[in-house]
C-alpha positions as CSV (number, residue, x, y, z in Angstrom):
1,M,-30.2,-122.9,25.3
2,T,-33.6,-122.1,26.7
3,F,-34.2,-119.5,29.3
4,L,-34.9,-122.1,31.9
5,E,-31.7,-123.9,31.2
6,G,-29.7,-120.6,31.2
7,A,-31.4,-119.8,34.8
8,V,-30.3,-123.3,36.0
9,V,-26.7,-122.7,34.9
10,A,-26.6,-119.3,36.4
11,V,-27.9,-120.6,39.8
12,L,-25.3,-123.5,39.8
13,L,-22.5,-121.2,38.8
14,I,-23.5,-118.9,41.7
15,C,-23.6,-121.7,44.2
16,F,-20.3,-123.1,43.0
17,L,-18.7,-119.6,43.5
18,F,-20.4,-119.3,46.9
19,I,-19.0,-122.7,48.0
20,I,-15.5,-121.6,46.9
21,R,-15.8,-118.4,48.6
22,L,-17.0,-120.2,51.7
23,H,-14.1,-122.6,51.6
24,I,-11.6,-119.7,51.2
25,V,-13.0,-117.7,54.1
26,V,-13.1,-120.7,56.6
27,K,-9.6,-121.9,55.6
28,T,-7.8,-118.7,55.8
29,G,-9.6,-117.4,59.0
30,S,-6.9,-118.4,61.5
31,N,-4.4,-116.3,59.6
32,H,-6.5,-113.3,60.2
33,K,-5.2,-111.5,63.3
34,P,-7.9,-108.9,64.6
35,G,-6.5,-106.0,66.6
36,A,-3.0,-106.0,65.1
37,E,-3.5,-102.4,64.6
38,G,-5.9,-101.2,67.2
39,P,-8.9,-102.2,69.3
40,V,-11.1,-105.5,68.7
41,A,-14.8,-104.9,68.5
42,A,-16.2,-108.2,70.1
43,L,-19.5,-109.7,69.7
44,V,-20.0,-111.9,72.8
45,V,-22.9,-114.3,72.9
46,A,-24.2,-115.0,76.4
47,G,-26.7,-117.9,77.1
48,S,-28.7,-118.3,80.3
49,G,-27.4,-119.9,83.3
50,G,-23.8,-121.6,83.1
51,H,-23.1,-120.3,79.5
52,T,-23.2,-116.8,80.6
53,T,-21.1,-117.5,83.9
54,E,-18.5,-119.3,81.8
55,I,-18.4,-116.6,78.9
56,L,-18.1,-113.7,81.7
57,R,-15.3,-115.8,83.3
58,L,-13.6,-115.9,79.9
59,M,-14.0,-112.2,79.3
60,E,-12.2,-111.5,82.7
61,S,-8.8,-112.7,80.9
62,L,-9.3,-110.4,78.0
63,S,-7.5,-107.1,77.8
64,A,-8.8,-103.6,77.4
65,A,-8.2,-103.8,73.8
66,Y,-11.4,-105.8,73.3
67,T,-13.6,-102.9,73.0
68,P,-16.3,-102.1,72.4
69,R,-18.1,-105.4,73.6
70,H,-21.4,-106.1,72.0
71,Y,-23.2,-108.7,74.1
72,V,-26.2,-110.7,72.5
73,I,-28.7,-112.7,74.7
74,A,-31.9,-114.3,74.0
75,D,-35.2,-112.4,74.3
76,T,-36.4,-114.8,76.9
77,D,-33.3,-114.5,79.0
78,R,-34.2,-112.6,82.2
79,M,-30.8,-113.2,84.1
80,S,-28.0,-112.6,81.9
81,E,-28.4,-108.8,81.5
82,E,-28.0,-108.1,85.1
83,K,-25.0,-110.5,85.2
84,I,-23.4,-108.5,82.3
85,C,-24.1,-105.2,83.8
86,T,-22.6,-106.1,87.2
87,F,-19.6,-107.7,85.4
88,E,-18.9,-104.5,83.4
89,S,-19.5,-102.1,86.4
90,L,-16.6,-103.9,88.3
91,K,-14.1,-103.5,85.4
92,Q,-11.2,-101.5,86.3
93,H,-11.4,-99.3,83.0
94,S,-13.9,-96.5,83.6
95,D,-14.2,-96.0,80.0
96,S,-15.8,-99.3,79.4
97,Q,-18.0,-99.5,76.2
98,F,-20.5,-102.2,76.0
99,T,-23.9,-102.7,74.5
100,I,-26.6,-105.4,75.1
101,H,-28.9,-106.7,72.3
102,R,-31.6,-109.2,72.3
103,I,-32.5,-111.8,69.4
104,P,-35.0,-114.7,69.5
105,R,-33.7,-117.9,70.9
106,S,-32.9,-120.5,68.2
107,R,-34.3,-123.4,70.3
108,E,-36.0,-123.5,73.7
109,V,-35.3,-126.4,76.2
110,H,-37.4,-129.4,75.1
111,Q,-38.6,-127.7,71.9
112,S,-39.2,-130.2,69.1
113,W,-36.7,-130.2,66.2
114,S,-39.1,-129.5,63.7
115,S,-40.3,-126.5,65.2
116,S,-36.8,-125.4,66.0
117,V,-36.2,-125.1,62.3
118,L,-38.7,-122.3,62.3
119,S,-37.3,-120.6,65.4
120,S,-33.7,-120.7,64.1
121,L,-34.8,-119.1,60.8
122,S,-36.4,-116.4,63.0
123,A,-33.2,-115.9,65.0
124,L,-31.2,-115.7,61.6
125,C,-33.3,-113.1,60.5
126,Y,-32.8,-110.9,63.5
127,S,-29.0,-111.7,63.7
128,L,-28.3,-110.7,60.1
129,P,-29.1,-107.0,60.3
130,L,-27.6,-106.8,63.8
131,V,-24.2,-108.3,62.8
132,F,-24.2,-106.3,59.5
133,R,-24.6,-103.1,61.5
134,L,-22.1,-103.8,64.3
135,R,-19.5,-105.3,62.0
136,P,-17.6,-107.0,64.8
137,D,-13.9,-108.1,64.5
138,M,-14.6,-111.2,66.4
139,V,-17.6,-113.4,67.6
140,L,-17.0,-115.0,70.9
141,C,-19.2,-117.9,72.1
142,N,-19.3,-120.9,74.2
143,G,-22.3,-123.1,73.4
144,P,-25.8,-121.5,73.5
145,G,-27.9,-122.2,70.3
146,T,-28.3,-118.5,69.9
147,C,-24.8,-118.1,68.8
148,V,-25.2,-120.4,65.6
149,P,-27.2,-117.8,63.6
150,L,-24.8,-114.9,64.7
151,C,-21.8,-116.9,63.6
152,M,-23.6,-117.6,60.3
153,A,-24.2,-113.8,60.0
154,G,-20.6,-113.3,60.7
155,L,-19.5,-115.9,58.2
156,L,-21.7,-114.2,55.6
157,L,-19.9,-110.9,56.0
158,G,-16.6,-112.6,55.0
159,I,-18.2,-114.5,52.1
160,L,-19.5,-111.2,50.6
161,G,-16.2,-109.6,51.1
162,M,-17.5,-106.8,53.3
163,K,-15.3,-107.9,56.5
164,K,-13.6,-110.8,57.9
165,V,-15.1,-111.8,61.2
166,V,-13.0,-114.3,63.2
167,I,-15.3,-116.9,65.0
168,V,-14.0,-118.1,68.3
169,Y,-15.8,-121.1,70.1
170,V,-15.1,-122.4,73.4
171,E,-16.8,-125.7,74.3
172,S,-18.3,-126.2,77.8
173,I,-16.1,-127.7,80.4
174,C,-19.1,-130.1,80.8
175,R,-18.4,-131.7,77.3
176,V,-15.9,-134.5,77.9
177,E,-16.4,-137.2,75.3
178,T,-18.6,-135.5,72.7
179,L,-19.4,-132.0,71.4
180,S,-22.6,-130.3,72.0
181,L,-24.8,-130.0,69.0
182,T,-23.8,-126.3,68.8
183,G,-20.2,-127.3,68.9
184,K,-20.6,-129.9,66.1
185,I,-22.1,-127.2,63.9
186,L,-19.5,-124.4,64.6
187,Y,-16.6,-127.0,64.4
188,L,-16.9,-126.7,60.6
189,I,-16.9,-122.9,60.3
190,S,-15.2,-121.6,63.3
191,D,-11.5,-120.1,63.1
192,Y,-10.5,-121.1,66.7
193,F,-12.2,-124.0,68.3
194,F,-11.3,-124.6,72.0
195,V,-12.0,-127.8,73.9
196,Q,-11.2,-128.3,77.6
197,W,-10.6,-132.0,77.7
198,S,-7.8,-133.8,75.9
199,S,-10.2,-136.6,74.9
200,L,-12.1,-134.2,72.6
201,R,-8.8,-132.8,71.2
202,D,-7.8,-136.4,70.2
203,K,-11.2,-136.8,68.3
204,Y,-11.4,-133.4,66.7
205,P,-8.0,-132.5,65.2
206,K,-9.0,-128.9,64.4
207,S,-9.7,-128.3,68.0
208,I,-7.2,-126.5,70.4
209,F,-6.6,-127.9,73.7
210,L,-5.1,-125.6,76.4
211,G,-6.4,-127.3,79.6
212,R,-9.4,-125.8,81.5
213,I,-9.8,-122.1,80.5
214,V,-13.1,-121.3,82.1
């Protein structure tokens, strides 16, 4: 066997093992219960406009056990930070622990698909060190494209055996018949995938329908 043939075999073996590990992490994720023995460090992805409003409504229903809360917003988002700070200042718990981080947006409105590939890779480059440093127990998101690289980074933590990060995705109430592009991507890797219309539950058997939750 030549050196080149050996290198090809090694690469294929690594890819095979990676796929097996990915399958194990995704399939066993719902059996992992973060916070069973203490607080849950939550990484919360806030998009601009309605996405931030919906995710903060969802945060209102979470107990004080979800701390610290690490909010991530796009670097071009000028409104979400103020909304988050206002929300946190109104919480009843005076020991509220939260941080706000910014990463590049994966895709701007009306951005071409070809250029969005490069911007998504840029967002992933920022997401990896951030998620590896914070090591959250859970990633909570509801649709902005910014959440895709963050969820990928969280998934990689589990694949590498460093920490299992539970990915929770809540599809927007606006999606009645079809999933958003972000939803279609994260449906494949999320541990808990919530939809707010029964028509989507019927189309996507992995999804969880509890009625309107935000």
